[in-house]
N, C-alpha and C positions, 0 to 999 in steps of 0.2 A: 658654509661654504663648501662647494663642491670642487672636485678635482678631476679634471678632464685630461685623458692621457691620448696622445696622437701618436700612431705609429705612421712614419713616414718612410716610403721608399724612393731614394732618389739620391742626388749627388749631394756634395757638401755644400754648394751653391744654392741648391734647392733649399736645404736646411736653413740657411742663413736668411733666404728670402722668407721663409716661413717663420722665422724668429722674428725677424724686423718687423713683420707684419702683425704679429700678435702683440709685441710691444707696444705697437703705434695704437693699439685698440683701446678705446675707453672702457673703463671698467674691470680691467684685467688686472689682478693683484701679484701673480707671480707667473714667471715663465722661466721653465728649466728643460735643459735638455740632460736626459737621463742616461746613465750608461747602458750599454749594451748588455743584456742578461742572458742571451741566449748564447750557447757554445758553438764554436766554430768546428766543423768536423774536417774542413779542408788541411790537408798536411802539405807543407813544402815538399816533402818527398814523394807525395802523390803523382801519379800519371796524369792526373787532371789539371796539376798546378798549372796556374798561368793560362789556362784556357779562356776564351773571351766570355763564355756562357757562366764562368765560375767568377769572373772578376767584374760582374755586373753591378747595378746600382745597389748601395749599402741602405740597410734598415736603420732609422734612427726613431728614437723615441722622445717626446716632449710632454712634460707635464704642465698643466696651466691651472691655476686655482681662479675659479669663476664664482661672482657673488650671487648670480641668480638665472633663472631659466632664459631670460630674454638675451642676456650676455652670450649664455652658452650658445643660442641659435644664431646670434651675430658672428661668434668665432667660427662655428661650422660651416656657416655659408661662405664667410670670407675665406678660409682655409681651402675648402672645397674648389672655390673659383680659382683661387692662386694655383693648387696643384693641377687643376685641368690646363690652366695656361702652361704651366712649366712640364707637363706630360709627366707627373709623378702620381705615385699612389699613396692615398692616406686612409687611414683606417682611426675611427673614434672609439673609446672607451670611458665610461663613466664611473667614479665611485662618489658616492654620497656620503658626507660625514653626517652622522644622525645628531 
């Protein structure tokens, strides 16, 4: 069983749409949004606090357990197509269990 991680840059609505898509695909064992592991350096007292370029889309990470390469390919294609339609950025990373 392999673990596929998706880093998604987009709104909460975009994340919900991707999660719903993933949960609807056949062969998917587990889908979970994981916590944001990156520290944020923006400070409420900062001179840039509240600026539009600071309050852009958020990064989300989703983990998916996939049973085989065919399902992985199906997941990648579906998520890429949805991200394109929703004007979001998606990046994939795969860990294989030995």
